[in-house]
PALUM-337257 format. One record per residue (C-alpha): residue number from 1; x, y negated, z. Coordinates in nm, 4 decimals. Layout:
BEGIN
MARVEX   num          x          y          z
MARVEX   NUM          X          Y          Z
...
//
This chain:
BEGIN
MARVEX   num          x          y          z
MARVEX     1     6.0107    -9.8753     3.3237
MARVEX     2     6.0438   -10.2165     3.4920
MARVEX     3     6.4008   -10.2431     3.3473
MARVEX     4     6.5072    -9.9238     3.5101
MARVEX     5     6.3585   -10.0105     3.8483
MARVEX     6     6.5353   -10.3532     3.8398
MARVEX     7     6.8673   -10.1993     3.7410
MARVEX     8     6.8524    -9.9318     4.0084
MARVEX     9     6.7702   -10.1856     4.2921
MARVEX    10     7.0322   -10.4139     4.1654
MARVEX    11     7.3224   -10.1752     4.0797
MARVEX    12     7.2713    -9.9321     4.3647
MARVEX    13     7.4145   -10.1740     4.6179
MARVEX    14     7.7319   -10.1913     4.4182
MARVEX    15     7.7651    -9.8172     4.3810
MARVEX    16     7.7157    -9.7478     4.7589
MARVEX    17     7.9542   -10.0274     4.8374
MARVEX    18     8.3040    -9.8437     4.8249
MARVEX    19     8.5021   -10.1440     4.9422
MARVEX    20     8.8442   -10.0252     4.8353
MARVEX    21     9.0680   -10.2479     5.0285
MARVEX    22     9.3109   -10.4841     4.8511
MARVEX    23     9.6542   -10.4918     5.0121
MARVEX    24     9.6478   -10.6208     5.3632
MARVEX    25     9.9910   -10.7600     5.4378
MARVEX    26    10.1860   -10.9353     5.7092
MARVEX    27    10.3219   -11.2339     5.5135
MARVEX    28    10.5832   -11.2888     5.7832
MARVEX    29    10.7219   -10.9413     5.7499
MARVEX    30    10.7776   -10.9314     5.3719
MARVEX    31    11.1097   -11.1035     5.3597
MARVEX    32    11.2869   -10.9576     5.0472
MARVEX    33    11.0279   -10.6872     4.9912
MARVEX    34    10.9486   -10.6269     4.6195
MARVEX    35    10.7433   -10.3105     4.6417
MARVEX    36    10.4510   -10.2102     4.8711
MARVEX    37    10.2831    -9.8685     4.8709
MARVEX    38     9.9568    -9.8554     5.0500
MARVEX    39     9.7407    -9.5663     5.1741
MARVEX    40     9.4161    -9.5930     5.3892
MARVEX    41     9.1058    -9.4241     5.5130
MARVEX    42     8.7897    -9.6018     5.6093
MARVEX    43     8.4163    -9.6187     5.6361
MARVEX    44     8.2142    -9.8234     5.3887
MARVEX    45     7.8830    -9.6214     5.3789
MARVEX    46     8.0752    -9.3110     5.3684
MARVEX    47     8.4345    -9.1916     5.4521
MARVEX    48     8.6610    -9.3163     5.1685
MARVEX    49     9.0254    -9.2854     5.0858
MARVEX    50     9.2463    -9.5369     4.8928
MARVEX    51     9.5910    -9.5606     4.7440
MARVEX    52     9.7468    -9.8820     4.6261
MARVEX    53    10.0709   -10.0453     4.4917
MARVEX    54    10.1723   -10.4080     4.5116
MARVEX    55    10.4698   -10.6018     4.3671
MARVEX    56    10.5885   -10.9377     4.5084
MARVEX    57    10.6956   -11.1747     4.2449
MARVEX    58    11.0076   -11.4095     4.2898
MARVEX    59    10.8229   -11.7323     4.2847
MARVEX    60    10.8301   -12.0542     4.4958
MARVEX    61    10.4823   -11.9854     4.6117
MARVEX    62    10.4471   -11.6176     4.7335
MARVEX    63    10.2459   -11.4072     4.4833
MARVEX    64    10.1668   -11.0412     4.5023
MARVEX    65    10.0324   -10.8380     4.2164
MARVEX    66     9.8290   -10.5248     4.3123
MARVEX    67     9.6483   -10.2230     4.1937
MARVEX    68     9.4215   -10.0117     4.4101
MARVEX    69     9.2256    -9.6723     4.3595
MARVEX    70     8.9546    -9.5469     4.5960
MARVEX    71     8.7321    -9.2518     4.6183
MARVEX    72     8.4617    -9.1431     4.8750
MARVEX    73     8.4888    -8.8027     5.0349
MARVEX    74     8.2784    -8.5272     4.8698
MARVEX    75     8.3022    -8.2075     4.6674
MARVEX    76     8.3307    -8.3824     4.3247
MARVEX    77     8.5865    -8.6569     4.4041
MARVEX    78     8.6035    -8.8172     4.0595
MARVEX    79     8.2238    -8.8450     4.0185
MARVEX    80     8.2457    -9.1722     4.2079
MARVEX    81     8.5476    -9.3939     4.2144
MARVEX    82     8.6566    -9.7586     4.2214
MARVEX    83     8.9673    -9.9267     4.0853
MARVEX    84     9.0989   -10.2805     4.1287
MARVEX    85     9.3727   -10.4738     3.9654
MARVEX    86     9.4632   -10.8329     4.0479
MARVEX    87     9.6786   -11.0332     4.2846
MARVEX    88     9.6917   -11.2633     4.5765
MARVEX    89     9.8660   -11.5957     4.6289
MARVEX    90     9.9691   -11.7518     4.9561
MARVEX    91     9.8299   -12.1193     4.9475
MARVEX    92     9.8937   -12.2205     5.3041
MARVEX    93    10.2449   -12.1251     5.4144
MARVEX    94    10.3216   -12.2736     5.7569
MARVEX    95    10.5539   -12.0952     6.0052
MARVEX    96    10.2759   -11.8897     6.1629
MARVEX    97     9.9583   -12.0050     6.0036
MARVEX    98     9.8932   -11.8524     5.6628
MARVEX    99     9.6053   -11.8758     5.4072
MARVEX   100     9.5720   -11.6784     5.0950
MARVEX   101     9.3405   -11.6107     4.8004
MARVEX   102     9.2992   -11.2746     4.6228
MARVEX   103     9.1309   -11.2163     4.2878
MARVEX   104     9.0703   -10.8658     4.1543
MARVEX   105     8.8974   -10.7251     3.8440
MARVEX   106     8.7066   -10.4034     3.9274
MARVEX   107     8.5910   -10.0894     3.7507
MARVEX   108     8.3398    -9.8520     3.9278
MARVEX   109     8.1889    -9.5177     3.8406
MARVEX   110     7.9027    -9.3418     4.0164
MARVEX   111     7.7297    -9.0193     3.9062
MARVEX   112     7.4397    -8.8121     4.0355
MARVEX   113     7.2150    -8.5531     3.8757
MARVEX   114     6.9969    -8.8297     3.7216
MARVEX   115     7.2289    -9.1067     3.6055
MARVEX   116     7.5906    -9.2007     3.5508
MARVEX   117     7.6796    -9.5650     3.6071
MARVEX   118     7.9878    -9.7475     3.4922
MARVEX   119     8.0449   -10.1082     3.5972
MARVEX   120     8.2868   -10.3859     3.5515
MARVEX   121     8.2995   -10.6577     3.8189
MARVEX   122     8.5193   -10.8977     4.0136
MARVEX   123     8.6157   -10.9728     4.3701
MARVEX   124     8.7248   -11.2980     4.5348
MARVEX   125     8.8537   -11.2994     4.8885
MARVEX   126     9.0063   -11.5606     5.1171
MARVEX   127     9.2128   -11.4881     5.4221
MARVEX   128     9.3357   -11.7245     5.7050
MARVEX   129     9.5092   -11.6404     6.0144
MARVEX   130     9.8048   -11.6298     6.2473
MARVEX   131    10.1220   -11.4335     6.1511
MARVEX   132    10.4223   -11.3297     6.3510
MARVEX   133    10.7021   -11.0938     6.2278
MARVEX   134    10.5703   -10.8004     6.4265
MARVEX   135    10.1960   -10.8586     6.4257
MARVEX   136     9.9142   -11.0733     6.2687
MARVEX   137     9.5451   -11.1361     6.2928
MARVEX   138     9.3358   -11.3123     6.0389
MARVEX   139     8.9742   -11.3697     5.9298
MARVEX   140     8.8630   -11.2658     5.5828
MARVEX   141     8.5681   -11.3663     5.3710
MARVEX   142     8.5001   -11.2107     5.0243
MARVEX   143     8.2446   -11.1724     4.7357
MARVEX   144     8.2139   -10.8652     4.5249
MARVEX   145     8.0153   -10.9155     4.1965
MARVEX   146     7.8735   -10.6688     3.9514
MARVEX   147     7.8951   -10.8339     3.5986
MARVEX   148     7.7975   -10.5640     3.3483
MARVEX   149     7.6865   -10.1959     3.3917
MARVEX   150     7.6488    -9.8999     3.1638
MARVEX   151     7.3628    -9.6525     3.2370
MARVEX   152     7.3662    -9.3026     3.0988
MARVEX   153     7.0666    -9.1068     3.2072
MARVEX   154     7.0637    -8.7207     3.2231
MARVEX   155     6.8222    -8.4884     3.0480
MARVEX   156     6.6671    -8.4167     3.3874
MARVEX   157     6.5856    -8.7831     3.4341
MARVEX   158     6.4341    -8.8021     3.0876
MARVEX   159     6.2242    -8.4834     3.1259
MARVEX   160     6.0937    -8.5451     3.4793
MARVEX   161     6.0831    -8.9270     3.5261
MARVEX   162     6.0742    -9.1389     3.2094
MARVEX   163     6.1432    -9.0023     2.8658
MARVEX   164     6.1865    -9.3302     2.6861
MARVEX   165     6.4483    -9.4718     2.9261
MARVEX   166     6.7193    -9.6660     2.7403
MARVEX   167     7.0850    -9.5991     2.7943
MARVEX   168     7.3494    -9.8694     2.7412
MARVEX   169     7.5013   -10.1875     2.8863
MARVEX   170     7.3080   -10.4238     3.1070
MARVEX   171     7.4011   -10.7552     3.2535
MARVEX   172     7.2208   -10.7910     3.6010
MARVEX   173     7.0835   -11.1327     3.6821
MARVEX   174     7.2187   -11.0600     4.0349
MARVEX   175     7.4153   -10.7944     4.2033
MARVEX   176     7.6818   -10.8780     4.4566
MARVEX   177     7.7850   -10.8378     4.8221
MARVEX   178     7.9331   -11.0838     5.0523
MARVEX   179     8.1738   -10.9440     5.3204
MARVEX   180     8.3222   -11.1190     5.6221
MARVEX   181     8.5422   -10.9809     5.9034
MARVEX   182     8.8839   -10.9677     6.0538
MARVEX   183     9.2141   -10.7906     5.9713
MARVEX   184     9.5066   -10.7260     6.1927
MARVEX   185     9.8113   -10.5128     6.2050
MARVEX   186    10.1476   -10.4280     6.3624
MARVEX   187    10.4689   -10.4361     6.1587
MARVEX   188    10.7842   -10.2208     6.1873
MARVEX   189    11.1008   -10.2655     5.9984
MARVEX   190    10.9723   -10.1194     5.6684
MARVEX   191    10.6195   -10.0527     5.7286
MARVEX   192    10.2804   -10.1974     5.8497
MARVEX   193     9.9765   -10.0323     6.0312
MARVEX   194     9.6736   -10.2333     5.9478
MARVEX   195     9.3065   -10.2411     6.0444
MARVEX   196     9.0129   -10.4202     5.8800
MARVEX   197     8.6573   -10.4451     5.9971
MARVEX   198     8.3537   -10.6575     5.9252
MARVEX   199     7.9998   -10.6914     5.7986
MARVEX   200     7.8293   -10.6826     5.4569
MARVEX   201     7.5335   -10.8618     5.3221
MARVEX   202     7.3758   -10.8865     4.9741
MARVEX   203     7.4005   -11.1869     4.7468
MARVEX   204     7.0606   -11.3231     4.8365
MARVEX   205     7.1335   -11.3122     5.2088
MARVEX   206     6.7946   -11.1409     5.2593
MARVEX   207     6.8969   -10.7769     5.2794
MARVEX   208     7.1933   -10.5614     5.3893
MARVEX   209     7.3217   -10.2225     5.2831
MARVEX   210     7.1945    -9.9250     5.4806
MARVEX   211     7.5070    -9.9371     5.6930
MARVEX   212     7.6127   -10.3091     5.6936
MARVEX   213     7.9677   -10.2892     5.8013
MARVEX   214     8.3002   -10.1564     5.6940
MARVEX   215     8.6177   -10.0201     5.8825
MARVEX   216     8.9574    -9.9418     5.7233
MARVEX   217     9.2844    -9.8131     5.8623
MARVEX   218     9.5812    -9.8599     5.6423
MARVEX   219     9.9528    -9.7908     5.6154
MARVEX   220    10.2003    -9.9956     5.4099
MARVEX   221    10.5514    -9.8890     5.3163
MARVEX   222    10.7722   -10.1797     5.2045
MARVEX   223    11.1016   -10.1546     5.0131
MARVEX   224    11.3202   -10.3591     4.7820
//
């Protein structure tokens, strides 16, 4: 069946995009922070929620390890989910000008009455901006890539659409989104209020998701 409609229009635009923010931090407000707990709500095709945790290593070059879990709003919350694990490193570390790179491994799950998709992928993001102790503003550019996806079709799909459809793992020849936008925030003594916004386009630069932008409000709690 045309390789499952070209792998469901190239991995159902990365499972309806679910951006799932990595930790957005004010590098000049971290000081001796070891732990960061993050919560957020945003719009990336639908309303989504995320929780995250980060740990700052004691290294000469600032490094943060992080894990993030996000779900879209809906009746069956765990039908669709996204998890990230990875880290970010501060490569440019001037007094106020900062530049960082983040790399994350991704697991995604999406289910509807016809098919269940499970995907492993990766995300690379670069950030550059101006940071003060109380506030910051930066630009961000990233790429989210689907690497391998498992398809499990329901009996409804087999009975009504295509009886000989094959389940299993598929490696798409393409399947990725570029994102670009800004991030900003205001920092208190032990917390940050953050905001991310930007646009999304597909890997071939020819198409965009149905709603080609994202918004995210976040809250960080920092402690030693």
